[in-house]
ZAMARGU-4260 file (C-alpha; in steps of 0.2 Angstrom, whole numbers, plus 5000, padded with zeros to 4 digits):
<rodrens>
0) 5226/5038/4650 | 5208/5035/4655 | 5205/5022/4669 | 5201/5005/4662 | 5196/4988/4669
5) 5207/4974/4663 | 5198/4964/4651 | 5201/4955/4634 | 5192/4961/4619 | 5179/4947/4618
10) 5175/4950/4637 | 5172/4969/4634 | 5161/4965/4618 | 5151/4953/4628 | 5145/4965/4641
15) 5133/4974/4630 | 5130/4961/4617 | 5112/4956/4612 | 5107/4939/4620 | 5110/4924/4609
20) 5104/4910/4620 | 5086/4906/4622 | 5086/4906/4641 | 5092/4924/4642 | 5080/4930/4628
25) 5065/4922/4637 | 5070/4930/4654 | 5073/4947/4648 | 5063/4949/4632 | 5046/4942/4637
30) 5032/4955/4635 | 5017/4958/4646 | 5000/4966/4643 | 5006/4984/4645 | 5020/4981/4633
35) 5009/4974/4620 | 4997/4988/4622 | 5011/5001/4619 | 5018/4991/4604 | 5001/4989/4596
40) 4999/5008/4596 | 5011/5008/4581 | 5002/5007/4564 | 5012/4995/4553 | 5019/4978/4556
45) 5037/4984/4554 | 5035/4998/4566 | 5027/4987/4579 | 5042/4975/4577 | 5054/4990/4578
50) 5045/4997/4593 | 5046/4980/4602 | 5065/4977/4598 | 5070/4995/4604 | 5060/4992/4620
55) 5068/4975/4623 | 5085/4982/4619 | 5083/4996/4632 | 5079/4983/4645 | 5092/4971/4641
60) 5107/4974/4638 | 5101/4991/4643 | 5107/5001/4628 | 5100/5008/4611 | 5097/4997/4597
65) 5111/5002/4584 | 5108/5006/4566 | 5111/4992/4555 | 5115/4980/4570 | 5113/4962/4566
70) 5100/4954/4577 | 5102/4936/4584 | 5089/4925/4576 | 5083/4918/4593 | 5080/4936/4599
75) 5071/4942/4584 | 5060/4926/4582 | 5055/4927/4600 | 5049/4945/4600 | 5041/4943/4583
80) 5031/4928/4589 | 5024/4937/4604 | 5017/4951/4594 | 5011/4940/4580 | 5022/4947/4566
85) 5033/4939/4553 | 5051/4943/4558 | 5055/4947/4539 | 5047/4964/4540 | 5061/4971/4550
90) 5069/4976/4534 | 5056/4989/4531 | 5058/4997/4548 | 5077/4998/4547 | 5076/5010/4532
95) 5066/5023/4542 | 5078/5032/4553 | 5066/5046/4559 | 5053/5033/4564 | 5066/5024/4574
100) 5071/5040/4584 | 5053/5045/4587 | 5049/5028/4594 | 5064/5029/4605 | 5059/5045/4613
105) 5041/5038/4615 | 5047/5023/4623 | 5058/5032/4636 | 5044/5044/4640 | 5031/5030/4643
110) 5042/5017/4652 | 5053/5029/4662 | 5070/5027/4654 | 5083/5041/4657 | 5100/5045/4650
115) 5116/5044/4660 | 5119/5062/4663 | 5133/5071/4673 | 5122/5074/4689 | 5116/5056/4688
120) 5135/5050/4687 | 5139/5059/4703 | 5124/5050/4712 | 5130/5033/4705 | 5148/5036/4710
125) 5144/5035/4728 | 5135/5018/4725 | 5150/5012/4715 | 5163/5016/4728 | 5152/5008/4742
130) 5150/4992/4731 | 5169/4992/4726 | 5175/4991/4744 | 5171/4972/4746 | 5176/4967/4728
135) 5193/4964/4720 | 5188/4960/4702 | 5184/4975/4692 | 5174/4965/4680 | 5162/4959/4694
140) 5159/4977/4699 | 5156/4982/4681 | 5143/4968/4679 | 5135/4974/4695 | 5135/4992/4689
145) 5127/4987/4673 | 5113/4977/4682 | 5110/4992/4693 | 5109/5004/4678 | 5096/4992/4671
150) 5086/4991/4687 | 5086/5010/4688 | 5081/5011/4669 | 5096/5022/4665 | 5101/5019/4647
155) 5119/5014/4644 | 5126/5025/4631 | 5142/5015/4628 | 5154/5003/4638 | 5168/5016/4639
160) 5159/5028/4651 | 5153/5015/4663 | 5169/5005/4662 | 5179/5021/4667 | 5167/5025/4681
165) 5169/5007/4688 | 5188/5008/4686 | 5189/5024/4695 | 5178/5017/4709 | 5189/5002/4711
170) 5204/5013/4711 | 5196/5025/4724 | 5191/5011/4735 | 5208/5003/4735 | 5216/5020/4740
175) 5203/5022/4753 | 5207/5005/4761 | 5225/5008/4760 | 5224/5025/4768 | 5212/5019/4782
180) 5223/5004/4786 | 5239/5013/4785 | 5232/5027/4797 | 5229/5014/4810 | 5248/5008/4810
185) 5258/5018/4823 | 5276/5024/4819 | 5284/5009/4828 | 5274/4997/4817 | 5279/5006/4801
190) 5297/5004/4807 | 5295/4986/4810 | 5287/4983/4793 | 5301/4992/4784 | 5314/4983/4794
195) 5306/4967/4788 | 5312/4970/4770 | 5328/4980/4774 | 5336/4969/4787 | 5346/4954/4782
200) 5347/4936/4790 | 5363/4935/4780 | 5371/4943/4765 | 5359/4937/4752 | 5342/4935/4761
205) 5330/4948/4768 | 5319/4943/4783 | 5304/4944/4772 | 5312/4931/4760 | 5317/4920/4776
210) 5299/4920/4781 | 5293/4912/4765 | 5306/4899/4764 | 5300/4881/4760 | 5296/4869/4774
215) 5313/4862/4780 | 5316/4843/4784 | 5308/4835/4799 | 5319/4840/4814 | 5317/4848/4831
220) 5327/4863/4825 | 5315/4865/4810 | 5301/4867/4822 | 5310/4879/4832 | 5314/4889/4816
225) 5295/4889/4811 | 5291/4896/4829 | 5304/4909/4827 | 5296/4915/4811 | 5279/4915/4819
230) 5286/4925/4834 | 5293/4938/4821 | 5276/4940/4812 | 5267/4942/4828 | 5280/4954/4835
235) 5275/4967/4822 | 5258/4969/4830 | 5247/4973/4816 | 5229/4980/4820 | 5213/4972/4818
240) 5205/4974/4800 | 5188/4979/4796 | 5178/4964/4789 | 5173/4973/4774 | 5191/4974/4769
245) 5194/4955/4769 | 5192/4952/4750 | 5204/4966/4747 | 5217/4960/4760 | 5216/4943/4753
250) 5220/4950/4736 | 5235/4960/4743 | 5241/4944/4751 | 5241/4935/4735 | 5251/4948/4727
255) 5263/4950/4743 | 5268/4932/4744 | 5275/4934/4726 | 5284/4951/4728 | 5302/4952/4732
260) 5310/4963/4745 | 5316/4975/4731 | 5299/4976/4723 | 5292/4981/4740 | 5305/4995/4742
265) 5300/5002/4725 | 5282/5005/4731 | 5274/5020/4740 | 5276/5018/4759 | 5257/5017/4762
270) 5254/5003/4749 | 5270/4994/4755 | 5264/4994/4773 | 5247/4988/4769 | 5252/4974/4758
275) 5265/4968/4770 | 5251/4968/4784 | 5240/4957/4773 | 5255/4946/4768 | 5260/4944/4786
280) 5242/4938/4791 | 5244/4925/4777 | 5261/4920/4783 | 5255/4917/4801 | 5241/4906/4796
285) 5252/4896/4784 | 5266/4895/4797 | 5254/4889/4810 | 5248/4875/4799 | 5266/4871/4795
290) 5271/4871/4814 | 5257/4859/4818 | 5262/4848/4804 | 5280/4848/4809 | 5275/4843/4827
295) 5264/4829/4821 | 5279/4823/4810 | 5291/4823/4825 | 5279/4813/4835 | 5277/4800/4821
300) 5296/4799/4818 | 5298/4797/4837 | 5287/4782/4837 | 5295/4775/4821 | 5312/4776/4829
305) 5306/4768/4845 | 5299/4754/4834 | 5315/4751/4825 | 5325/4751/4841 | 5313/4738/4848
310) 5315/4727/4832 | 5334/4729/4833 | 5334/4724/4851 | 5323/4709/4848 | 5334/4704/4833
315) 5350/4705/4844 | 5341/4696/4858 | 5337/4682/4846 | 5355/4681/4839 | 5363/4680/4856
320) 5349/4669/4864 | 5359/4653/4862 | 5374/4660/4871 | 5364/4668/4884 | 5354/4652/4888
325) 5370/4642/4889 | 5377/4655/4901 | 5361/4654/4912 | 5363/4635/4912 | 5381/4636/4917
330) 5376/4648/4931 | 5362/4636/4937 | 5374/4621/4936 | 5387/4630/4946 | 5374/4635/4960
335) 5368/4617/4961 | 5386/4610/4963 | 5391/4623/4976 | 5375/4620/4986 | 5377/4601/4986
340) 5396/4602/4990 | 5393/4616/5003 | 5404/4628/4994 | 5404/4646/4991 | 5389/4649/4979
345) 5394/4668/4975 | 5412/4662/4970 | 5405/4648/4959 | 5393/4661/4950 | 5407/4674/4948
350) 5418/4661/4940 | 5405/4659/4926 | 5400/4677/4923 | 5399/4694/4932 | 5384/4699/4941
355) 5381/4713/4929 | 5380/4701/4914 | 5369/4690/4924 | 5357/4704/4928 | 5357/4709/4909
360) 5353/4691/4904 | 5339/4690/4917 | 5331/4707/4911 | 5332/4701/4893 | 5324/4684/4897
365) 5310/4692/4906 | 5307/4704/4892 | 5306/4691/4878 | 5295/4679/4889 | 5283/4693/4894
370) 5265/4689/4888 | 5258/4699/4874 | 5267/4708/4860 | 5281/4720/4862 | 5277/4738/4865
375) 5288/4751/4856 | 5285/4763/4870 | 5298/4755/4880 | 5311/4761/4868 | 5304/4779/4865
380) 5314/4787/4880 | 5329/4793/4869 | 5317/4803/4859 | 5313/4815/4873 | 5328/4826/4868
385) 5318/4830/4852 | 5304/4838/4863 | 5314/4845/4878 | 5317/4862/4870 | 5304/4863/4856
390) 5289/4855/4865 | 5286/4868/4878 | 5289/4882/4865 | 5276/4874/4854 | 5263/4874/4868
395) 5267/4892/4872 | 5265/4898/4854 | 5247/4894/4851 | 5230/4895/4860 | 5223/4877/4861
400) 5205/4875/4863 | 5196/4858/4864 | 5181/4848/4868 | 5176/4845/4886 | 5183/4828/4886
405) 5201/4835/4883 | 5202/4844/4899 | 5215/4833/4907 | 5225/4834/4891 | 5224/4853/4891
410) 5229/4854/4910 | 5244/4843/4906 | 5249/4854/4892 | 5248/4869/4903 | 5260/4861/4916
415) 5272/4856/4902 | 5272/4874/4896 | 5275/4881/4913 | 5289/4868/4917 | 5298/4873/4901
420) 5308/4858/4900 | 5317/4863/4916 | 5320/4847/4926 | 5326/4856/4941 | 5307/4860/4944
425) 5298/4846/4952 | 5282/4839/4944 | 5267/4846/4954 | 5256/4836/4965 | 5240/4829/4957
430) 5248/4827/4940 | 5234/4824/4926 | 5233/4806/4920 | 5216/4806/4912 | 5223/4808/4895
435) 5236/4794/4896 | 5232/4779/4884 | 5233/4762/4891 | 5248/4757/4882 | 5258/4771/4890
440) 5252/4768/4908 | 5264/4755/4914 | 5279/4765/4909 | 5273/4781/4917 | 5268/4774/4934
445) 5282/4764/4941 | 5284/4760/4960 | 5271/4773/4963 | 5281/4786/4955 | 5279/4796/4939
450) 5292/4793/4925 | 5293/4811/4919 | 5301/4807/4902 | 5287/4795/4898 | 5273/4806/4905
455) 5279/4821/4894 | 5281/4811/4879 | 5263/4803/4882 | 5256/4820/4883 | 5264/4826/4867
460) 5258/4810/4858 | 5240/4813/4865 | 5241/4831/4858 | 5246/4826/4841 | 5232/4813/4840
465) 5219/4826/4847 | 5224/4839/4834 | 5223/4826/4820 | 5206/4820/4826 | 5199/4838/4829
470) 5197/4835/4848 | 5209/4850/4850 | 5210/4864/4838 | 5220/4881/4835 | 5208/4895/4831
475) 5222/4904/4820 | 5225/4889/4810 | 5216/4885/4793 | 5217/4866/4793 | 5216/4863/4812
480) 5201/4873/4816 | 5186/4866/4825 | 5174/4855/4816 | 5160/4867/4818 | 5170/4882/4811
485) 5175/4871/4796 | 5158/4866/4792 | 5150/4883/4794 | 5165/4896/4791 | 5153/4911/4788
490) 5148/4922/4802 | 5129/4919/4798 | 5128/4901/4792 | 5111/4896/4784 | 5105/4881/4794
495) 5099/4866/4785 | 5080/4865/4786 | 5073/4850/4795 | 5062/4846/4780 | 5078/4845/4769
500) 5084/4830/4779 | 5076/4813/4776 | 5068/4804/4790 | 5081/4792/4798 | 5069/4778/4802
505) 5062/4778/4785 | 5079/4778/4777 | 5085/4764/4789 | 5070/4753/4787 | 5073/4753/4768
510) 5091/4750/4769 | 5089/4736/4782 | 5076/4727/4771 | 5088/4729/4756 | 5102/4722/4766
515) 5093/4708/4773 | 5086/4702/4756 | 5103/4703/4748 | 5112/4693/4762 | 5098/4680/4762
520) 5099/4678/4743 | 5118/4676/4743 | 5118/4664/4757 | 5104/4654/4749 | 5114/4653/4733
525) 5130/4647/4743 | 5120/4632/4750 | 5118/4624/4734 | 5133/4632/4726 | 5151/4627/4723
530) 5159/4623/4740 | 5176/4628/4734 | 5170/4646/4736 | 5174/4644/4754 | 5192/4641/4760
535) 5194/4640/4778 | 5178/4650/4781 | 5184/4663/4769 | 5174/4668/4754 | 5184/4670/4738
540) 5180/4675/4720 | 5178/4663/4706 | 5191/4665/4692 | 5188/4677/4678 | 5188/4671/4660
545) 5203/4676/4650 | 5202/4687/4635 | 5204/4679/4618 | 5222/4681/4612 | 5216/4683/4594
550) 5204/4697/4599 | 5218/4705/4608 | 5230/4705/4594 | 5217/4712/4582 | 5214/4726/4594
555) 5233/4730/4595 | 5235/4730/4576 | 5220/4742/4574 | 5228/4754/4587 | 5245/4753/4578
560) 5236/4757/4561 | 5227/4772/4568 | 5242/4779/4577 | 5252/4777/4561 | 5241/4790/4553
565) 5243/4803/4566 | 5256/4816/4561 | 5272/4818/4570 | 5275/4834/4580 | 5283/4842/4595
570) 5275/4845/4612 | 5277/4863/4609 | 5266/4863/4594 | 5253/4851/4602 | 5250/4864/4616
575) 5249/4878/4603 | 5236/4868/4593 | 5226/4864/4608 | 5227/4883/4614 | 5219/4887/4597
580) 5205/4875/4599 | 5201/4879/4617 | 5209/4895/4623 | 5214/4887/4639 | 5228/4899/4643
585) 5215/4913/4645 | 5211/4905/4661 | 5228/4909/4668 | 5224/4927/4674 | 5237/4938/4681
590) 5236/4938/4700 | 5234/4957/4700 | 5225/4962/4684 | 5216/4946/4679 | 5223/4947/4661
595) 5229/4931/4652 | 5247/4929/4648 | 5253/4942/4635 | 5266/4931/4627 | 5258/4914/4623
600) 5274/4905/4619 | 5284/4911/4634 | 5269/4905/4645 | 5268/4888/4636 | 5287/4886/4638
605) 5286/4889/4657 | 5271/4876/4657 | 5282/4863/4648 | 5296/4866/4660 | 5286/4862/4675
610) 5277/4847/4667 | 5292/4839/4660 | 5302/4842/4676 | 5315/4851/4666 | 5316/4867/4676
615) 5315/4886/4670 | 5334/4888/4669 | 5336/4874/4657 | 5321/4878/4647 | 5326/4896/4644
620) 5343/4889/4637 | 5334/4878/4624 | 5317/4885/4620 | 5324/4901/4612 | 5308/4911/4616
625) 5311/4919/4633 | 5324/4922/4646 | 5323/4913/4663 | 5316/4929/4671 | 5302/4930/4658
630) 5298/4912/4662 | 5299/4915/4680 | 5287/4930/4679 | 5275/4919/4669 | 5275/4906/4683
635) 5274/4918/4697 | 5260/4929/4692 | 5249/4917/4681 | 5251/4900/4688 | 5241/4897/4704
640) 5230/4883/4710 | 5214/4891/4704 | 5220/4896/4687 | 5226/4878/4684 | 5209/4871/4690
645) 5200/4882/4678 | 5211/4878/4663 | 5210/4860/4667 | 5191/4861/4667 | 5191/4869/4650
650) 5202/4855/4643 | 5191/4842/4652 | 5175/4848/4644 | 5184/4848/4627 | 5189/4830/4629
655) 5172/4825/4635 | 5164/4833/4620 | 5175/4824/4607 | 5166/4812/4596 | 5180/4799/4598
660) 5180/4800/4617 | 5162/4793/4617 | 5169/4776/4612 | 5180/4776/4628 | 5166/4778/4640
665) 5149/4785/4644 | 5156/4801/4652 | 5148/4799/4669 | 5161/4788/4677 | 5177/4793/4685
670) 5192/4784/4693 | 5206/4789/4705 | 5223/4782/4708 | 5239/4788/4716 | 5256/4788/4707
675) 5273/4789/4716 | 5287/4801/4711 | 5304/4800/4719 | 5312/4815/4726 | 5329/4821/4723
680) 5341/4835/4729 | 5333/4848/4741 | 5316/4840/4738 | 5321/4824/4748 | 5319/4833/4764
685) 5300/4836/4760 | 5296/4817/4757 | 5293/4802/4766 | 5299/4784/4764 | 5286/4771/4759
690) 5293/4754/4760 | 5282/4748/4746 | 5292/4759/4734 | 5309/4757/4741 | 5320/4766/4753
695) 5320/4783/4744 | 5308/4797/4749 | 5293/4800/4738 | 5277/4810/4736 | 5261/4803/4727
700) 5251/4813/4714 | 5233/4807/4717 | 5224/4810/4700 | 5205/4808/4696 | 5200/4805/4677
705) 5184/4802/4668 | 5180/4786/4659 | 5184/4796/4643 | 5202/4798/4650 | 5199/4817/4653
710) 5209/4822/4669 | 5198/4830/4682 | 5209/4834/4697 | 5226/4831/4705 | 5233/4833/4722
715) 5250/4830/4730 | 5250/4819/4745 | 5263/4812/4757 | 5271/4796/4752 | 5264/4787/4767
720) 5247/4795/4767 | 5231/4785/4765 | 5222/4788/4748 | 5205/4785/4754 | 5203/4803/4762
725) 5207/4810/4745 | 5196/4800/4734 | 5182/4812/4734 | 5192/4828/4731 | 5192/4825/4712
730) 5174/4820/4709 | 5167/4835/4720 | 5181/4848/4717 | 5183/4849/4698 | 5179/4864/4688
735) 5172/4855/4672 | 5154/4853/4667 | 5156/4834/4667 | 5141/4826/4676 | 5149/4812/4686
740) 5139/4799/4696 | 5151/4785/4699 | 5169/4783/4706 | 5181/4769/4705 | 5196/4767/4716
745) 5208/4753/4721 | 5209/4745/4738 | 5220/4760/4745 | 5205/4772/4742 | 5192/4762/4752
750) 5185/4766/4769 | 5168/4765/4777 | 5167/4784/4778 | 5169/4786/4760 | 5156/4773/4756
755) 5144/4783/4768 | 5148/4800/4760 | 5146/4794/4742 | 5129/4786/4745 | 5122/4801/4755
760) 5128/4812/4741 | 5118/4801/4729 | 5134/4794/4720 | 5139/4777/4716 | 5155/4771/4725
765) 5162/4756/4716 | 5180/4751/4722 | 5190/4736/4717 | 5190/4723/4731 | 5206/4713/4729
770) 5202/4700/4742 | 5185/4696/4751 | 5195/4688/4765 | 5200/4706/4770 | 5182/4712/4772
775) 5169/4709/4785 | 5150/4709/4782 | 5138/4718/4793 | 5119/4717/4796 | 5106/4723/4808
780) 5101/4704/4811 | 5111/4691/4820 | 5124/4683/4809 | 5117/4665/4811 | 5102/4670/4800
785) 5113/4670/4785 | 5120/4652/4786 | 5137/4649/4779 | 5140/4668/4778 | 5140/4669/4797
790) 5159/4668/4800 | 5161/4683/4789 | 5152/4695/4800 | 5158/4708/4811 | 5148/4717/4825
795) 5130/4720/4822 | 5125/4737/4816 | 5120/4751/4828 | 5104/4758/4822 | 5102/4770/4837
800) 5119/4778/4834 | 5114/4782/4816 | 5098/4790/4821 | 5105/4800/4835 | 5118/4808/4824
805) 5108/4809/4808 | 5107/4829/4808 | 5126/4830/4811 | 5129/4817/4797 | 5119/4828/4785
810) 5128/4844/4790 | 5144/4836/4785 | 5136/4830/4768 | 5129/4847/4765 | 5146/4856/4768
815) 5154/4844/4755 | 5140/4846/4742 | 5141/4865/4744 | 5160/4865/4743 | 5161/4874/4760
820) 5175/4862/4764 | 5187/4851/4755 | 5182/4833/4757 | 5199/4827/4761 | 5200/4839/4775
825) 5184/4833/4784 | 5188/4815/4780 | 5205/4816/4787 | 5198/4823/4804 | 5184/4810/4804
830) 5196/4796/4800 | 5207/4801/4814 | 5194/4801/4827 | 5195/4787/4839 | 5182/4773/4838
835) 5172/4781/4853 | 5169/4797/4844 | 5151/4796/4840 | 5150/4806/4824 | 5164/4796/4816
840) 5156/4780/4822 | 5139/4784/4815 | 5146/4788/4798 | 5156/4771/4799 | 5140/4762/4803
845) 5131/4770/4787 | 5147/4766/4777 | 5146/4748/4783 | 5128/4746/4776 | 5134/4752/4759
850) 5150/4742/4759 | 5141/4726/4763 | 5129/4729/4749 | 5142/4733/4737 | 5153/4718/4743
855) 5138/4706/4739 | 5136/4714/4722 | 5155/4712/4719 | 5154/4694/4723 | 5139/4690/4712
860) 5142/4701/4697 | 5158/4697/4686 | 5153/4711/4674 | 5154/4723/4688 | 5172/4717/4692
865) 5177/4718/4674 | 5170/4735/4673 | 5179/4742/4688 | 5195/4734/4683 | 5194/4741/4666
870) 5191/4759/4672 | 5206/4758/4685 | 5217/4751/4671 | 5213/4768/4661 | 5221/4777/4676
875) 5236/4766/4676 | 5238/4769/4658 | 5237/4787/4660 | 5250/4786/4673 | 5262/4779/4660
880) 5259/4794/4650 | 5262/4806/4664 | 5278/4797/4668 | 5284/4799/4650 | 5281/4817/4651
885) 5289/4820/4667 | 5305/4813/4661 | 5319/4825/4665 | 5330/4824/4681 | 5327/4805/4681
890) 5309/4809/4684 | 5313/4815/4702 | 5305/4831/4709 | 5318/4842/4717 | 5306/4855/4724
895) 5306/4856/4743 | 5290/4866/4746 | 5273/4858/4744 | 5267/4873/4734 | 5280/4870/4721
900) 5276/4851/4720 | 5258/4855/4718 | 5262/4867/4704 | 5272/4854/4695 | 5258/4841/4697
905) 5245/4853/4690 | 5256/4857/4675 | 5259/4839/4672 | 5241/4835/4673 | 5237/4849/4661
910) 5250/4844/4648 | 5244/4826/4648 | 5226/4833/4646 | 5232/4843/4631 | 5240/4827/4623
915) 5224/4817/4626 | 5213/4830/4617 | 5226/4831/4603 | 5226/4812/4601 | 5207/4811/4602
920) 5205/4824/4588 | 5218/4816/4576 | 5212/4798/4580 | 5195/4803/4575 | 5201/4809/4559
925) 5212/4794/4556 | 5197/4782/4559 | 5186/4793/4547 | 5201/4792/4534 | 5201/4773/4535
930) 5182/4772/4533 | 5183/4783/4518 | 5196/4771/4510 | 5185/4756/4512 | 5193/4749/4527
935) 5180/4739/4537 | 5181/4744/4556 | 5173/4733/4569 | 5165/4744/4582 | 5172/4733/4596
940) 5189/4738/4591 | 5186/4757/4593 | 5183/4754/4611 | 5201/4747/4612 | 5208/4763/4606
945) 5215/4775/4619 | 5221/4793/4617 | 5237/4790/4628 | 5249/4787/4614 | 5265/4798/4613
950) 5276/4789/4601 | 5271/4803/4588 | 5275/4817/4600 | 5292/4823/4603 | 5291/4825/4622
955) 5310/4829/4626 | 5324/4839/4620 | 5316/4849/4606 | 5307/4864/4614 | 5305/4875/4599
960) 5289/4881/4590 | 5286/4878/4571 | 5283/4893/4561 | 5270/4891/4547 | 5263/4873/4551
965) 5253/4867/4536 | 5235/4867/4542 | 5219/4862/4533 | 5202/4871/4534 | 5198/4863/4550
970) 5214/4869/4558 | 5222/4852/4558 | 5239/4845/4551 | 5237/4832/4537 | 5238/4814/4541
975) 5253/4803/4537 | 5245/4793/4523 | 5256/4778/4518 | 5261/4776/4500 | 5251/4760/4499
980) 5235/4769/4503 | 5239/4783/4490 | 5243/4770/4476 | 5227/4761/4480 | 5217/4777/4478
985) 5225/4782/4462 | 5220/4766/4454
</rodrens>
């Protein structure tokens, strides 16, 4: 069978298709003076037009003009206009075959076009193989090859020949890479790689399967287990890889993490070894991040347990306080009586209570009367057992690098690693203390001696903070690399030009003037305004007018009327219809071949199983279209983060383009909100307890949608994680064509750094501010300048700090704009920086300018408050739809691994997007139907519609596909017209 590149039919046809868009036609088919001179050598108008068409076709798409080929109108008109001929004369040229061939020979001779001969193929084969080394997508290589042929003026006789040449080059490049890497592996490495899939950790699990197990629950033993995996991966000792092979190695890793041990055993030895090497490199990076995350969780749990113990101690102290005080009073009274009578004071005291009891009472009384708040570090000592064994091993497992200021901490880490938890070895002299925070100091240095337990725990705690803040990093990690590497990951970064960065003084002068004017205006209005706006020197909002009840009832009735016309259907048929409209499943390319799913219904069944939280096993039992293995194959090889992102972008564009969606919003706003999902079964180990949602562990799905209800992005975050650092991921990381310029979030998504980044990116950040009493105002001028607003101000803004870090600030902004780094990753680091970190502090200063300006707008403008609240309510309503879809298993996720949770969240978001598109299209038809029947529709009521209804869609329990659905000419099901409407029309 000849070599082929995996493409769909439309993709293959498009490669050599004549251009149909004006931009491409103008770029490739514009004629110069020499072209016109050659064209004018033809005698008749039709031959001149034919000459021009053949010349342009040879240049792009690079092939012969076929006999009888239908020419795109934009191409024909553009060429005819340039040579001053009516395009209609093309019919006369098409009838003269000899003339066409004669012209073709003349064009090739005059303009230097050659055919793709066999000797030429041998020359091009070397070019192809060199180009293929750094590529993994055959379609990219084929596109580059076609461009090279056009550049060399080699006529493309047909797509089959060049496709076979590109496919052979891809295959040869892969074989060469595999052979090269495998030859670098010594026999011992071969044996270790083979043992990885042959040896068992127990009867049913290979070592390879053990390596890719999901992250276990937070525990010291779990950290040790992760470090064991890292040691196993490193023990195989794979060689360094040529940088040219990196794209191919990444592709091998994407395949390898999905293969089973049995699949590896069925491969040829060289291919098996190389894919295992690539997969182990992926495992090492992933496990490194997992280990650091587990270490951070253990530190957080230690502090949480210490705080709980302190609370319990204080509570017990309060309960026993009365008895203790009475006992102390009895002791004092006994001492006084014995002293006055000249008796035995010790005997008198012993008669009241033992000395141990009195000592305990004294210690508790001193503790409860100590000035300042209680410090949970006093109760953290019992947590040392968690780190005694795992802590030193964690330090030895990685190479830690850091900033100059972390030298004391790194010295302390080296001592801890050397001590290895052995208390028989004394602490060395000159123990580093420069990394110890003030709150730890009085527990570490007691009676001029070092408390070893607290010193070690303080060092581990400082390391966790430094890793989170980016002061210390691990080069082999993906998430915990240095800030410089994250911002410029390429080996040869293109530095930002100084001219591209605005002058900081000009920018600050303009911002300071705007800020001063806005503050003076608000303070001046307050002087003569309602004094009730202040309550205890706190600014508060005026009450908003309530919506008219009659208007609200009219809107609800209109919504019911429209939805009553929407046809009833199953979720399976909804997805099938949306697939016919958009072809979104074509974006789920196979991880190896790039081809879309071969069985649409099996793929959609797997998608529904993920979205509804039903699971593949149960879906296979009820859907009747595929076995569990088939569904698992669809999930494993087609569902990935990048394919979900591309498919969601396709549906988002379709929703944004719907005529009905224009009534919901202008299309350039977005809102983001988090939704909690409880975890169950094995998944409970991967969650965290957020007291706001109860005592059960949760994760949150943070989703961004447009003002037209189109979902843009989703991500799974920890139940206790702050939402602010994820606020920008959706608006900057989506794959749709939506041009968004404003973002709305609730109070949990607000931070000074987000305000700064949004403004410097040229975007509007308009969050909901629930209480002005929780916010401070900032200015460059003294607060007293602003009258009654003075009590609301924080520290004055630091202009010099912003100016000094202006280039670094724009480096961060550039990295986000260019998608060099995920916004949440850089914001997490910047938010974790201590206040004294200058870059983070400078960004906060910029954010405080913007936050103050927005706070003043928020206070003065009730329309802004209503707009933001309305946009956020759309997100809350969309969450209700998502909750209805993810109905099974009581709505609890049972997946342990974050990857599985991310897949479930992505499938849920995609299915809700399909429902929204389905509703948009049928609601538009319902409104048109009402209008055609003479129903007067108030435009104000249309804006109250939303495409989030699901009453007409069977979401659960009926996962079969309908055969032969009745569709009209537009591919839509008929509306449910009530009999009353039919009778009125018949009359």
